[in-house]
PAKE-807858 format. One record per residue (C-alpha): x, z, y; chain; residue in three letters; residue number from 1. Coordinates in Angstrom, 3 decimals. Each point is the difference from the previous one (the first is absolute). Example, Ala and Ser with C-alpha at 12.3 -4.5 7.8 and 13.67 -1.06 7.14 Angstrom:
2
+----------+----------+----------+----+-----+-----+
|     east |       up |    north | ch |  aa |   i |
+----------+----------+----------+----+-----+-----+
|   12.300 |    7.800 |   -4.500 |  A | ALA |   1 |
|    1.370 |   -0.660 |    3.440 |  A | SER |   2 |
+----------+----------+----------+----+-----+-----+
***
This chain:
103
+----------+----------+----------+----+-----+-----+
|     east |       up |    north | ch |  aa |   i |
+----------+----------+----------+----+-----+-----+
|  -46.716 |   11.374 |  -71.901 |  A | MET |   1 |
|    3.368 |    1.689 |    0.336 |  A | LEU |   2 |
|    2.585 |   -1.911 |    1.969 |  A | LYS |   3 |
|    3.640 |    0.948 |    0.150 |  A | THR |   4 |
|    2.252 |   -1.139 |    2.791 |  A | ARG |   5 |
|    3.749 |    0.091 |   -0.305 |  A | ILE |   6 |
|    1.707 |    0.518 |    3.293 |  A | ARG |   7 |
|    3.046 |   -2.211 |    0.474 |  A | ALA |   8 |
|    3.081 |    2.092 |    0.544 |  A | SER |   9 |
|    3.703 |   -0.582 |   -0.232 |  A | SER |  10 |
|    0.166 |    1.842 |   -3.340 |  A | SER |  11 |
|   -2.439 |   -2.449 |   -1.635 |  A | TYR |  12 |
|    1.081 |   -3.195 |    1.722 |  A | LYS |  13 |
|    0.651 |   -2.584 |   -2.710 |  A | GLY |  14 |
|   -0.684 |    2.433 |   -2.840 |  A | MET |  15 |
|   -2.765 |   -0.613 |   -2.512 |  A | HIS |  16 |
|   -2.417 |    2.935 |    0.164 |  A | VAL |  17 |
|   -0.388 |    0.247 |   -3.791 |  A | CYS |  18 |
|    3.597 |   -0.547 |   -1.127 |  A | SER |  19 |
|    3.653 |    0.380 |    0.926 |  A | ASP |  20 |
|    0.303 |   -3.711 |    0.806 |  A | ILE |  21 |
|    1.179 |   -0.914 |    3.491 |  A | ASP |  22 |
|   -2.124 |   -3.087 |    0.659 |  A | LEU |  23 |
|    2.400 |   -1.299 |    2.617 |  A | SER |  24 |
|    2.629 |   -0.262 |   -2.779 |  A | ARG |  25 |
|   -2.206 |   -0.922 |   -2.987 |  A | TRP |  26 |
|    2.263 |   -2.844 |   -1.110 |  A | ARG |  27 |
|    2.998 |    2.345 |   -0.258 |  A | ASP |  28 |
|   -1.363 |    1.918 |   -3.004 |  A | TYR |  29 |
|    1.705 |   -1.346 |   -3.129 |  A | ASP |  30 |
|   -2.214 |    1.832 |   -2.485 |  A | GLU |  31 |
|   -3.345 |   -1.045 |    1.511 |  A | ILE |  32 |
|   -1.406 |   -3.425 |   -0.839 |  A | GLU |  33 |
|   -1.092 |   -1.557 |    3.286 |  A | THR |  34 |
|   -1.618 |   -3.178 |   -1.286 |  A | GLY |  35 |
|   -3.615 |   -0.483 |   -0.959 |  A | THR |  36 |
|    0.941 |   -0.719 |   -3.627 |  A | LEU |  37 |
|    2.068 |    2.557 |   -1.881 |  A | TRP |  38 |
|    2.174 |   -1.539 |   -2.698 |  A | LEU |  39 |
|    2.010 |    2.309 |   -2.243 |  A | PHE |  40 |
|    2.441 |   -1.445 |   -2.524 |  A | GLU |  41 |
|   -0.735 |    2.606 |   -2.655 |  A | SER |  42 |
|   -1.560 |    3.383 |   -0.558 |  A | ARG |  43 |
|    2.151 |    2.821 |    1.357 |  A | GLU |  44 |
|    1.290 |    2.110 |   -2.881 |  A | ARG |  45 |
|    1.189 |    3.584 |   -0.069 |  A | GLY |  46 |
|   -0.363 |    2.490 |    2.856 |  A | ASN |  47 |
|   -2.449 |    2.048 |   -2.071 |  A | GLY |  48 |
|   -2.335 |   -2.808 |   -1.090 |  A | HIS |  49 |
|   -1.260 |   -0.239 |   -3.570 |  A | GLN |  50 |
|   -0.569 |   -3.532 |   -1.187 |  A | LEU |  51 |
|   -2.264 |    0.512 |   -3.015 |  A | ASP |  52 |
|   -3.291 |    0.561 |    1.865 |  A | TYR |  53 |
|   -2.214 |   -3.100 |   -0.223 |  A | HIS |  54 |
|   -1.715 |    0.534 |    3.359 |  A | GLY |  55 |
|    3.135 |    0.416 |    2.064 |  A | GLY |  56 |
|    0.713 |   -2.294 |    2.924 |  A | PHE |  57 |
|    3.363 |   -0.868 |    1.463 |  A | ILE |  58 |
|    1.472 |    2.856 |    2.060 |  A | PRO |  59 |
|    0.964 |   -2.309 |    2.855 |  A | GLN |  60 |
|   -3.663 |   -0.368 |    1.020 |  A | VAL |  61 |
|   -0.510 |    3.765 |    0.224 |  A | ALA |  62 |
|    3.262 |    0.386 |    1.926 |  A | LYS |  63 |
|   -0.957 |   -2.671 |    2.556 |  A | GLN |  64 |
|   -3.399 |    1.582 |    0.636 |  A | LEU |  65 |
|    1.423 |    3.520 |    0.236 |  A | ILE |  66 |
|    2.702 |   -1.065 |    2.469 |  A | LEU |  67 |
|   -2.484 |   -1.937 |    2.135 |  A | ARG |  68 |
|   -2.800 |    2.549 |    0.179 |  A | TYR |  69 |
|    1.545 |    3.476 |   -0.277 |  A | THR |  70 |
|    2.702 |    2.045 |    1.663 |  A | LYS |  71 |
|    2.730 |    2.047 |   -1.659 |  A | SER |  72 |
|   -1.482 |    3.299 |   -1.163 |  A | GLY |  73 |
|   -3.592 |   -1.320 |   -0.165 |  A | ASP |  74 |
|   -2.182 |    0.580 |   -3.056 |  A | VAL |  75 |
|   -0.975 |   -3.095 |   -1.992 |  A | VAL |  76 |
|   -3.253 |    0.275 |   -1.976 |  A | LEU |  77 |
|   -0.203 |   -2.037 |   -3.198 |  A | ASP |  78 |
|   -3.525 |    0.165 |   -1.409 |  A | MET |  79 |
|    0.985 |   -1.867 |   -3.193 |  A | PHE |  80 |
|    3.486 |    1.314 |   -0.716 |  A | ILE |  81 |
|    0.386 |   -1.485 |   -3.495 |  A | GLY |  82 |
|    3.723 |   -0.231 |   -0.722 |  A | SER |  83 |
|    0.925 |    1.368 |    3.422 |  A | GLY |  84 |
|    1.492 |   -3.101 |    1.612 |  A | THR |  85 |
|   -1.336 |    0.934 |    3.435 |  A | THR |  86 |
|    1.088 |    3.635 |   -0.393 |  A | ALA |  87 |
|    3.538 |   -1.010 |   -0.963 |  A | VAL |  88 |
|    0.270 |   -2.354 |    2.976 |  A | GLU |  89 |
|   -1.466 |    2.624 |    2.333 |  A | ALA |  90 |
|    2.663 |    2.490 |   -1.069 |  A | ILE |  91 |
|    2.766 |   -2.635 |    0.119 |  A | ASN |  92 |
|   -0.942 |   -0.798 |    3.620 |  A | THR |  93 |
|   -0.192 |    3.614 |    1.199 |  A | GLY |  94 |
|   -3.750 |    0.541 |   -0.283 |  A | ARG |  95 |
|   -2.034 |    2.458 |   -2.056 |  A | ARG |  96 |
|   -2.716 |   -1.130 |   -2.396 |  A | CYS |  97 |
|   -3.261 |    1.307 |   -1.417 |  A | VAL |  98 |
|   -1.210 |   -1.867 |   -3.064 |  A | GLY |  99 |
|   -3.353 |    0.051 |   -1.778 |  A | ILE | 100 |
|   -1.099 |   -1.696 |   -3.204 |  A | ASP | 101 |
|   -2.854 |    0.303 |   -2.494 |  A | ILE | 102 |
|    2.040 |    1.076 |   -2.995 |  A | LYS | 103 |
+----------+----------+----------+----+-----+-----+
***
């Protein structure tokens, strides 16, 4: 079993290891939903999203997950890229994306 230990240092104090979020200030982020239930008034439109794909999900979900679990410049892997919602949000948030689909 491989175990990884992260040494506490001043450069990581309060920072989430997997994202750019400063956990000591998590309530200060306006664009990140901090509750346990995410409620969005409507589907985000524009910003490169096509709305005619039947399997698409609302971009806000992809954006929340990308912001929480990646850092700027990271590569996001979307194994079922479909209409590209995750790829668009990855690019819009300063990440790169690799997408795969069966078609």
